TIFIKOL-403121 format. One line per 3 residues: their letters; for each residue x, y, z of C-alpha. Coordinates in steps of 0.1 Angstrom, whole numbers, plus 5000, padded with zeros to 4 digits. Each point is the difference from the previous one (the first is absolute). Layout:
% TIFIKOL-403121
a) X:Y:Z | ...
***
This chain:
% TIFIKOL-403121
mga) 0622:2693:4501 | 5013:5027:4977 | 4985:5033:4994
vsp) 4962:5000:5005 | 4974:5028:5000 | 4962:5004:4998
tsa) 5002:4997:4962 | 5027:4973:4999 | 4994:4973:5025
rll) 5017:4967:5004 | 4976:4971:4994 | 5003:4972:5026
aan) 4979:4969:5000 | 4986:4986:5033 | 5015:4965:4997
ant) 5024:4978:5019 | 5030:5011:4980 | 4996:5038:4999
rvy) 5013:5019:5031 | 5011:5034:5011 | 5027:5009:5026
fqp) 5016:5031:5014 | 5038:5004:5000 | 5008:5027:5025
nan) 5030:5022:4995 | 5030:4991:5021 | 4995:5005:5036
yng) 4964:5013:4995 | 4973:4990:5024 | 4965:5012:5007
tlp) 4964:4999:4985 | 4989:5010:4965 | 4961:5005:5004
tal) 4995:5003:4962 | 5027:4979:4988 | 4979:4989:4970
tfr) 4968:5016:4984 | 4981:4976:4977 | 4967:4992:4981
awd) 4984:4966:4995 | 5009:4984:4967 | 4979:4971:4986
ttt) 5026:4990:4975 | 4977:5002:4971 | 5023:5023:4983
gtn) 5038:5004:5003 | 5026:4975:5011 | 5013:4991:5034
ggt) 5032:5021:5006 | 4992:5024:4973 | 4988:5035:5002
adp) 4967:5017:4992 | 4981:5033:5004 | 4974:4995:5027
sin) 4989:5036:4999 | 4970:4987:4980 | 4983:4977:5024
gsn) 4967:4987:5012 | 4970:4990:4977 | 5013:4974:4976
taf) 5037:5006:5005 | 5025:4976:5017 | 5007:5025:5029
sta) 4979:5009:5030 | 4990:5036:5005 | 5011:4998:5036
tdt) 5036:5000:5012 | 5015:4987:5032 | 5034:5002:5017
aai) 5023:4975:5016 | 5022:5009:5030 | 5033:4983:5010
avs) 5021:5002:5031 | 5039:4996:5000 | 5011:4987:5033
pin) 5032:5015:5014 | 5031:4976:5001 | 5033:5012:5016
dap) 5030:5010:4979 | 5035:4995:5013 | 5018:5033:5007
alt) 5032:5012:4983 | 5028:5025:5008 | 5012:5023:4972
gna) 5035:5001:5014 | 5025:4992:5027 | 5004:5020:5032
tlt) 5032:5016:5014 | 5006:5008:5036 | 5018:5032:5008
avn) 5037:4993:5001 | 5016:4999:5035 | 5036:5005:5010
eda) 5024:4972:5006 | 4999:4988:5036 | 4966:5014:5006
iap) 4986:4984:5032 | 4964:5010:4998 | 4987:5007:4964
aga) 4964:5013:5001 | 4988:4978:4972 | 4967:5006:4982
tiv) 4965:4984:5000 | 4989:4977:4972 | 4973:5024:4990
tlf) 5024:5029:4998 | 5024:4980:4978 | 4974:4985:4976
naq) 4967:5019:5001 | 5009:5021:4970 | 5009:4969:4980
fsd) 4969:4980:5011 | 4977:4990:4972 | 4968:4979:5001
pdt) 4973:4996:4974 | 4974:4996:5028 | 4986:5034:5007
gss) 5006:5012:5035 | 5026:4973:5006 | 5029:5010:5022
lsg) 5035:4987:5011 | 4995:4980:5031 | 5037:4989:5003
vav) 5027:4979:4984 | 5012:4964:5002 | 5038:5000:5003
vgn) 5010:4972:4977 | 5039:5004:4998 | 5027:5011:5024
tap) 5035:4990:4990 | 5020:5028:5015 | 5032:4985:5015
ale) 5009:5008:5035 | 5031:5020:4989 | 4976:5025:4984
gvw) 4975:5002:5029 | 4964:4990:5009 | 4966:5009:4986
eys) 4976:5006:5029 | 4963:5009:5007 | 4981:5018:5028
tda) 4963:4997:5007 | 5000:5025:5029 | 5012:5032:4983
gan) 5037:4992:5004 | 5000:4992:5037 | 5011:4964:4993
wha) 5017:4986:4970 | 5002:4964:4988 | 5021:4983:4974
idt) 4981:4989:4970 | 5022:4970:4997 | 4999:4975:4972
vid) 4968:4998:4980 | 4989:4980:4969 | 4975:5008:4973
ggt) 4976:4974:5011 | 4990:4988:5035 | 5024:5022:5019
ala) 4993:5034:4985 | 4997:5026:5028 | 4968:5020:5000
lsa) 5005:5036:5010 | 4972:5026:5002 | 5001:5033:4982
atl) 5006:5017:5034 | 5031:4979:5007 | 5033:5018:4999
vrf) 5029:4984:4982 | 5037:5010:5001 | 5035:4987:4992
lpa) 5024:5000:5030 | 5036:4999:4985 | 5027:4979:5013
any) 5030:5018:5016 | 5020:5019:4974 | 4979:4988:4971
ngt) 4991:5024:4973 | 4986:4997:4965 | 4968:4985:4986
pts) 4988:4970:5021 | 4980:4971:4985 | 4964:5010:4994
lai) 4970:4988:5019 | 4975:4982:4976 | 4962:5004:5006
ral) 4967:4994:4985 | 4972:5025:5005 | 4968:4990:5019
ddt) 4967:5017:4993 | 4972:5006:5025 | 4983:4967:4992
yvg) 5029:4983:5018 | 4985:4984:5032 | 5030:4979:5013
gft) 5011:5025:5027 | 5033:5017:5005 | 5031:4996:5020
nga) 4998:5018:5034 | 5032:5006:5020 | 5018:4967:5004
trv) 4969:4981:4990 | 5007:4992:4963 | 4973:4992:4975
nin) 5012:4980:4970 | 4979:4996:4969 | 5003:4978:4969
tat) 5006:5022:4970 | 5004:4972:4976 | 4966:5008:4985
ngg) 4999:5036:4990 | 4986:5024:4974 | 4966:4994:4985
ata) 4972:5004:5025 | 5023:4995:5030 | 5009:5028:5024
iaa) 5037:4995:4992 | 5017:5019:4972 | 5014:4978:4972
avn) 5032:5021:4996 | 5028:5001:5026 | 5013:5035:5008
tin) 5028:5011:5022 | 5008:5024:5029 | 5035:5015:4994
tri) 5022:5023:5020 | 5036:5013:5000 | 5024:5002:5029
asi) 5021:5032:4995 | 5037:4996:5007 | 5011:5019:5031
nda) 5036:4999:5009 | 5012:4983:5031 | 5030:5016:5015
pvl) 5031:4977:5000 | 5010:4985:5033 | 5035:5005:5013
tgs) 5015:4980:5028 | 5034:4995:5017 | 5031:5019:4995
vtl) 5032:4994:4979 | 5037:5002:5005 | 5019:5010:4969
tai) 5034:4985:4990 | 5026:5018:5021 | 5026:5023:4983
ded) 5035:5009:5010 | 5009:5034:5012 | 5015:5021:4972
ild) 4989:4974:4974 | 5009:5009:4965 | 4971:5015:4980
aan) 5002:4974:4973 | 4998:4972:5025 | 4969:5015:5018
tgt) 4975:4984:4977 | 4970:5003:5024 | 4971:4978:5006
kvs) 4972:4992:4975 | 4966:5012:5011 | 4987:4965:4991
dli) 5025:4985:5025 | 4993:5027:5026 | 4963:4991:5002
ngl) 5003:4963:4992 | 4976:4982:5023 | 4988:5032:5017
itd) 4970:5010:4978 | 4968:4983:4991 | 4971:5014:4978
vdg) 4968:4982:4997 | 4993:5018:4967 | 5032:4986:4985
dpt) 5013:5035:4992 | 5037:5005:4994 | 5018:5009:5032
aia) 5024:5028:5006 | 5008:5026:5027 | 4994:5035:5010
itg) 5031:5012:5020 | 4987:5020:5030 | 5033:5006:5019
vdn) 5037:4998:4998 | 5028:5004:5025 | 5026:5022:4983
tkg) 5020:5009:5031 | 5028:4977:4991 | 4999:5004:4962
vwq) 4973:5001:4974 | 4975:4975:4986 | 4997:4998:4963
yst) 4978:4983:4974 | 5005:4988:4965 | 4973:4991:4973
ngg) 5025:4986:4975 | 5018:4972:5019 | 5026:5022:5016
ttw) 5012:5019:4970 | 4990:5033:5015 | 4991:5008:5036
tpi) 4977:5028:5014 | 5001:5011:5036 | 4969:4994:5020
att) 4992:5033:5015 | 4981:5007:5032 | 4970:4977:5001
sds) 4968:4995:5019 | 4966:4984:4996 | 4988:5032:4982
nat) 5032:5002:4980 | 5008:4964:4991 | 5021:4988:4971
llg) 4986:4973:4979 | 5023:4972:4989 | 4999:4966:4984
ats) 4974:5005:4972 | 4986:5023:4975 | 4962:5000:4994
fys) 4993:5004:4963 | 4962:4996:5005 | 4977:4997:5029
anl) 4962:4997:4995 | 4995:5013:5035 | 5009:5034:4988
gtp) 4969:5000:4978 | 5019:5014:4970 | 5011:4985:4967
pts) 5034:4985:4997 | 5010:5026:4976 | 4994:5028:5026
qtw) 5024:4983:5026 | 5031:5011:4979 | 5016:4966:4993
lgy) 4978:4983:4974 | 4986:5009:4966 | 4970:4984:4984
tav) 5005:4989:4964 | 4975:4987:4976 | 5014:4992:4965
tip) 4981:4983:4972 | 5015:4982:4971 | 4979:5004:4969
vag) 4998:4972:4975 | 5000:5010:4963 | 4966:5001:4985
mpt) 4983:4997:5034 | 4983:5026:5021 | 5022:5017:5027
paa) 4995:4980:5032 | 4985:5016:5030 | 5023:5011:5027
gte) 5002:4985:5034 | 4982:5016:5028 | 5011:5011:5035
tin) 4975:5005:5028 | 5009:5011:5035 | 4978:4986:5027
ang) 5001:4993:5037 | 5018:4967:4993 | 5028:5016:4980
alv) 5007:5004:4963 | 4978:4979:4977 | 5015:4995:4965
ntt) 4980:4983:4972 | 5015:4989:4967 | 4972:4976:4991
ade) 4988:5023:4971 | 5027:4986:4977 | 5031:4978:5002
diy) 5020:5027:4981 | 5003:5021:5032 | 5029:5006:5022
agy) 4990:5017:5033 | 5014:5003:5034 | 5023:5018:5023
sny) 5037:5007:4998 | 5027:5022:5015 | 5009:5010:4965
nts) 4979:5023:4978 | 4993:4995:4963 | 5031:5021:4992
gtl) 5021:4974:5017 | 5010:5022:5029 | 4994:4994:5037
ina) 4968:5015:5014 | 5020:5009:5031 | 5037:5004:4998
asp) 5003:4988:5035 | 4986:4966:4991 | 5020:4974:5019
tln) 5028:4981:4982 | 4993:4964:4997 | 5034:4985:5007
att) 4999:4962:4998 | 5033:4996:5018 | 4988:5018:5032
gys) 4965:4988:4995 | 4965:5016:4997 | 4964:4991:5001
vsf) 4967:5011:4984 | 4968:4995:5020 | 4965:5004:4985
dlq) 4964:4992:5010 | 4983:4984:4971 | 4966:4985:4991
vla) 4995:4986:4965 | 4963:5004:4992 | 5000:4988:4963
dan) 5024:4985:4977 | 4999:4986:4965 | 5028:4991:4976
tnp) 5006:4986:4965 | 5034:4988:5011 | 5003:4979:5031
nra) 5035:5014:5006 | 4986:5035:5007 | 4977:5015:5026
gfs) 4979:5032:5003 | 5022:5011:5029 | 5037:4998:5003
llv) 5027:5014:5022 | 5033:5010:4984 | 5031:5011:5020
vsq) 5033:5009:4983 | 5031:5003:5022 | 5024:5029:4997
dst) 5023:4983:4975 | 4970:4993:4976 | 5012:4964:4994
qai) 4984:4985:5032 | 4963:5001:4999 | 4969:4979:5008
ela) 4965:5001:4985 | 4973:4981:5018 | 4965:4994:4986
fqr) 4969:4996:5022 | 4973:4980:4982 | 4964:4997:5013
lsp) 4986:4967:4990 | 4967:5001:5020 | 4987:5018:5030
ttg) 5019:4975:5022 | 5030:4990:4979 | 5029:5016:4983
nif) 5036:4996:4989 | 5031:5021:5005 | 5030:4994:4978
aqn) 5033:5017:4990 | 5006:5009:4963 | 5032:4986:4985
taf) 5020:5021:4975 | 4978:4987:4972 | 4969:5011:5020
naa) 4987:4966:5006 | 4989:4987:5034 | 5028:4986:5020
est) 5000:4992:5038 | 4964:5004:5013 | 4977:4994:5030
afn) 4963:4995:5003 | 4985:5029:5020 | 4965:5015:5003
tsq) 5007:5034:4985 | 4963:5010:5003 | 5004:5008:5037
ktd) 5017:5032:5012 | 5036:4990:5009 | 5030:5018:5014
yrv) 5028:4990:4976 | 5037:5008:5003 | 5028:4992:4976
evl) 5034:5000:5017 | 5031:5002:4978 | 5036:4992:5012
gsa) 5029:4992:4978 | 4988:4980:4971 | 4969:4986:5016
ytl) 4964:5011:5008 | 4974:4987:5024 | 4962:5008:4998
fan) 4981:5000:5033 | 4962:5000:5003 | 4988:5012:5035
nta) 5036:4996:5012 | 5002:4963:4988 | 5026:4992:4973
ilt) 4982:4985:4970 | 5024:5002:4971 | 5037:5005:4995
gtl) 5024:5000:4971 | 5028:5019:4983 | 4999:5035:4984
rdy) 4999:5002:4962 | 5016:5022:4974 | 4971:5012:4977
taf) 5020:5025:4981 | 4995:4980:4968 | 4964:5012:5000
tpp) 4990:5022:4970 | 4971:5023:5009 | 4972:5007:4974
anf) 5007:5028:4976 | 4978:5025:5017 | 5009:4990:5036
pfd) 5015:5030:5019 | 5031:4982:5012 | 5015:4966:5008
pye) 4991:4994:5036 | 5023:4971:5004 | 5030:5022:4995
kps) 4991:5027:5026 | 5020:4998:5031 | 4980:4996:5032
lif) 4967:4999:4982 | 4967:4988:5016 | 4969:4992:4981
lgd) 4967:4986:5013 | 4972:4993:4975 | 4991:4985:4966
dtt) 5031:5000:4979 | 4990:4976:4973 | 4976:4999:4969
saq) 4994:4963:5007 | 4979:5005:5031 | 4976:5025:5017
gtf) 4987:5004:5035 | 4987:5020:5028 | 5020:5005:5032
nls) 4999:5020:5032 | 5032:5014:5014 | 5000:5015:5035
qvv) 5035:5004:5011 | 5036:5001:4984 | 5030:5002:5022
vqt) 5037:4998:4991 | 5027:4990:5025 | 5037:5004:4993
dnr) 5031:4995:5021 | 4993:5027:5026 | 5025:5001:5029
vrf) 5008:5018:5032 | 5033:5005:5017 | 5017:5018:5028
vsn) 5031:5021:4994 | 5017:5007:5033 | 5019:5030:5009
ane) 5038:4996:4999 | 5012:4979:5029 | 4965:4995:5012
ngs) 4988:4967:5014 | 4971:4986:5021 | 4965:4997:4984
sti) 4973:5019:4982 | 4963:4994:4992 | 4975:5006:4973
nfr) 4962:4999:5006 | 4974:4991:4974 | 4965:4989:4994
awd) 4988:4975:4974 | 4986:5016:4968 | 4978:4980:4976
ttg) 5002:5025:4970 | 4962:5002:4997 | 4999:5037:5005
ggt) 5025:5005:4971 | 5035:5013:5007 | 5036:4999:4987
age) 5032:4987:5016 | 5015:5031:5016 | 4968:5019:5002
ivd) 4992:5019:5033 | 4965:4992:5013 | 4978:5004:5031
asv) 4997:4967:5018 | 4987:5014:5032 | 4966:4985:4992
ngg) 5005:4963:4998 | 4985:4966:5006 | 4964:4993:4990
vtp) 4995:5004:4963 | 5031:5022:4996 | 5031:4988:4981
yss) 5021:5002:5031 | 5003:4976:5029 | 4989:5012:5034
fst) 5031:4985:5015 | 5034:5014:4993 | 5032:4981:5007
tgt) 5037:5007:5004 | 5030:4987:4980 | 5033:5001:5019
iai) 5034:4999:4985 | 5032:4996:5019 | 5032:5019:4991
npi) 5029:4978:5009 | 5029:5019:5016 | 5031:4999:4978
nda) 5031:5011:5016 | 5015:5033:4988 | 5038:4998:5000
ptg) 5016:5026:5022 | 5020:5028:4984 | 5035:5012:5010
vpt) 5027:4979:5014 | 5021:5002:5033 | 5034:5016:4996
itg) 5032:4992:5019 | 5023:5027:5013 | 5035:4994:5013
tat) 5033:4987:4987 | 5002:4964:4987 | 5031:4992:5020
edq) 5005:4976:5028 | 4992:5013:5035 | 4980:5029:4984
tlt) 4963:5005:5010 | 4974:4999:4972 | 4966:5017:5006
ada) 4967:4990:4982 | 4978:5030:4989 | 4964:4988:4992
sai) 4986:5035:4997 | 4996:4997:4962 | 4976:4970:5003
adi) 4963:5007:4992 | 4970:4976:4997 | 4966:5011:4988
egl) 4985:4972:5023 | 5018:5015:5030 | 5033:4995:5018
gtf) 5003:4978:5030 | 5029:4998:5025 | 5033:4995:4983
syq) 5022:4971:5009 | 5036:4996:4987 | 5021:4971:4989
wqs) 5036:5006:4988 | 5011:4975:4974 | 5033:4991:4984
sad) 5009:4983:4966 | 5032:4987:4986 | 4987:5002:4964
gtt) 4973:5026:5001 | 4974:4975:4992 | 4996:4977:5030
wtd) 4994:5020:5032 | 5002:4987:5035 | 4986:5016:5031
itg) 5027:5012:5024 | 4990:4985:5033 | 4990:5026:5025
ata) 5003:5029:4976 | 4964:5013:5003 | 5005:5036:5011
ttf) 5000:5031:4979 | 5039:5000:5003 | 5026:4973:4994
vld) 5037:5000:5009 | 5019:4981:4973 | 5024:4973:5012
ddq) 5023:4975:4985 | 4971:4977:4989 | 4989:5026:4974
vge) 5035:5009:4987 | 5001:4993:4963 | 4962:4996:4998
qvr) 4972:5024:4991 | 4975:5011:5026 | 4964:5012:4997
vkv) 4971:5006:5023 | 4965:4985:4997 | 4972:5022:5014
syi) 4968:4981:5008 | 4965:5010:5012 | 4964:4990:4998
dde) 4978:5025:4981 | 4966:5012:5011 | 4984:4973:4978
gtp) 5018:4973:5020 | 5025:4992:4972 | 5036:4994:5010
esi) 5023:5022:4980 | 5038:5000:4997 | 5024:5023:4981
nsa) 5037:4995:4996 | 5025:5028:4998 | 5026:5002:4974
att) 5031:4980:5009 | 5032:5016:5012 | 5032:4995:4983
aia) 5022:4971:5013 | 5009:5007:5036 | 5036:5011:5002
nin) 5022:4983:5026 | 5016:5018:5030 | 5026:4977:5014
dip) 4995:4988:5036 | 5030:4995:5022 | 5001:4965:5012
tgf) 4997:4994:5037 | 5018:4975:5023 | 5035:4988:4997
pii) 5018:4967:4994 | 5012:4984:5032 | 5033:4981:5004
tgt) 5000:4970:5022 | 5032:4981:5010 | 5032:5008:5021
ate) 5023:5027:4988 | 5030:4977:5003 | 5023:4987:4974
dqt) 4989:4968:4984 | 4964:5006:5012 | 4970:5000:4976
lta) 4980:5031:4998 | 4963:4998:4986 | 4980:5028:4984
das) 4963:5002:5010 | 4981:5023:4977 | 4965:4992:5013
aia) 4996:5033:5017 | 5003:5020:4967 | 4968:5014:4986
ddd) 4992:5022:4970 | 4967:5016:4991 | 5012:4999:4964
glg) 5004:4962:5003 | 5030:4978:5007 | 5019:4985:4972
tfs) 5026:4971:5003 | 5026:5007:5026 | 5037:4999:4991
yqw) 5027:5002:5027 | 5034:5016:5002 | 5021:4996:5031
qss) 5023:5029:5008 | 5028:5007:5023 | 5015:5032:5015
adg) 5030:5008:5020 | 4987:5033:5012 | 4962:4994:4999
ttw) 4997:5027:4974 | 5015:4988:4969 | 4986:4967:4989
tdi) 5014:4976:4975 | 4981:4973:4984 | 5014:4966:5009
tga) 5007:4983:4968 | 4977:4970:4994 | 4981:5006:5032
tat) 4965:5002:4984 | 4981:4972:5018 | 4977:5003:5029
tfv) 5029:4986:5022 | 5036:5009:5003 | 5029:4983:5018
ldd) 5024:5025:5016 | 5036:4994:4993 | 5032:5017:5009
eqv) 4995:5029:4976 | 4971:5012:5020 | 5018:4996:5034
geq) 5002:5034:5016 | 4974:5014:4976 | 4962:5004:5001
vrv) 4978:4982:4977 | 4965:5007:4987 | 4977:4988:4973
kvs) 4983:5021:4973 | 4966:4986:4988 | 4990:5013:4965
yid) 4968:4995:4978 | 4980:5018:4973 | 4965:5009:5014
deg) 4968:4995:4980 | 5002:5035:4987 | 5034:4993:4985
tpe) 5020:5019:5026 | 5033:4984:5011 | 5001:4999:5037
sin) 5028:4990:5025 | 5000:4998:5038 | 5031:4994:5022
sva) 5000:4981:5031 | 5015:5012:5033 | 5037:4993:5000
tat) 5014:4972:5021 | 5025:5006:5028 | 5037:4998:4990
ian) 5006:4965:4989 | 5020:4982:5027 | 5030:4979:4989
ind) 5003:4963:5005 | 5036:4989:4995 | 5007:4978:4971
ipt) 5027:4974:5004 | 5027:5007:4975 | 5007:4975:4974
gfp) 5032:4989:4985 | 5034:4997:5015 | 5034:5017:4997
tit) 5025:4979:4982 | 5039:4998:5005 | 5022:4998:4971
gta) 5037:4992:5003 | 5021:4971:5010 | 4998:4988:5036
ted) 5037:5001:5004 | 5021:5020:5022 | 5010:5031:4986
qtl) 4973:4998:4974 | 4976:5028:4998 | 4963:4992:5005
tad) 4974:5023:4985 | 4964:5003:5014 | 4974:5003:4973
asg) 4965:5013:5014 | 4983:5003:4967 | 4979:4970:5006
iad) 4983:5016:5030 | 4965:5013:4995 | 4975:5016:5025
ddg) 4964:5010:4994 | 5005:5026:5026 | 5029:5014:4980
lgt) 5037:4996:5002 | 5020:5024:5020 | 5038:5006:4998
fsy) 5018:4968:5005 | 5025:4996:5028 | 5023:4971:5002
qwq) 5014:4980:5029 | 5023:4971:4992 | 4998:4972:5025
ss) 5019:4968:5007 | 4992:4970:5018
***
């Protein structure tokens, strides 16, 4: 129509082709009673559609003097509602069992918008619910929270769920879940909606496929969001443990103790996936002292008197715990570093940002790729933040645990990521750098950097979700765990060939025991949330027994999940435990056996007395001592011909012993035996005597002569009755004769066991002397009893006298008796000549 006035009117002909219409403003409705004011025009002047001044009218003009008006009514048509933003339920704690929720009108009334004046929010249509069971369940209540019902699966179409503005909604988290659950998608419904709403378990589903425009259903989809705040679950400790036994008086170097990880193996569970360690609440030091080491046994510290309120932490060092509500830098172990690398001719890039929130530490480096930002146990001067930072010894093993969620990631080099973990072992030549790429809200990739800083071994993993990661290093290998499941393994690298940028504060790859978590590349940028960092090295416990102590000892402890912070060796109060505390409600006992090891007795028995045959030796055991106690002594005398091989002397088991011929020439000692108070048989030998000197023993018994004491009879010597304690040698015999029984003369040649009497012994007595050399080398001789005087037996003479001369008268005959012989002896011859 254009601009018209009483002096500038729009000329419109009354024909079939000329029309007028009213275009109401958006969302206007109502009646305009004087929408148009007009005069009649007879078309005699002016042109249809043109303008003219009708203020001169009537008479012979083309315009009537009278004016009239035309009214128009704009009928109301509904406009679909809209919401200016999403809604967020108040966060609830993990494991909440009865969240209060909020009404739909409370959540969205402030965001409700509708062109229709007076329109209001009547409710919402839930068009999307994809929260997985591991997160929890979206629920509604139509009776002010008395009863709750699961929203279940809905689709933006025929199965959308209609909930009134007064309906309560909430998110009931799954056990131990925390984080941001999947949102609930809704469309707003205005008060022109007439389809009804869900009531209790009676569900009302509507078709939301047609929306916007003049419908009661909003065209845009909005969301209801919430957050489940992490609340620690105390670790659970079950069972007991028996430590590897040690020997009494074990050498200190051999007493290497028990690793804490071995001590608690299989005893602790933690639904939060936190690192597990112990709080020592009691030790039995009555038989020695319990000690701990945080460096694999290089040094040991006594565990003093402990209790629940005076417990010693061991097994881990908490570098950062979001549960403390303070930044990592205030927890004494980590520093935050943000370094930018300017490019010549380009503006200085913005620094990375650090934000501390209820979920932990949020670091954002997305402002520029030329940003290095993150946390390290080294400051920008290249020195440790805390001088007590654990030594990362690959030989004995260590682990670094961290809770990470990657929220954004972009890179210009696929071999890099906006978040990386770097750990360098003590020797600086064994290290591993792992990159955590976020590819989408549900996908990601974790890979190790090789020495050229290209991606090496890798695994697909959703880095967008909050995950408890742990890198374990032992020897030359590493293993990455995600929520206690091994997902990547490989060998350590030597990155010392790396050359840092000119303005970089130091070379991190050459710093012993360095840890870095963050963005360490100019080829990527990201946003990540870190809520826990824990370092575990080779922590050990051992028991050092008192000298000569054995038996057993105990150590008591609770599980500790490190969430409250703490350092190995730190003293804490664990008397409040269980629930949401870092300490288990149950404490257990570790028992170690101290094997008895016999302590050799001291002192030796001594022998008094003369080392001579027939002398009495006495054993003196008064010098013997045994720290394990002396039992009743028993004695065994022994002899040896060579001083090396010893033989028990039969029956010689008293404290005294009379030497006899068996020991002559040998050494003698005494063995004293007893059973000590620990049940161990003990024996101690005395020093040996000198060789036992002989004292000759007079033989006993006599040789006996059998036979008749008469000439020509045979006498026999019987030596069987002779005995000698010094031993009998070979007998030799000598027969003797005596005319007076006093003076005895050896009979020449009479040296056999038998002797035939002859004329020489007639009228004399005869005896036999038996001789031998005893076993001690002493010549011995024993004479028999003398026989009676030897009786004669006449011996017929032999030979004849001969006559010499001529047998003629007057001739002289001579008797020659020289041919006569007589064993009995020849007397004086007498002659008697005879004739016949």
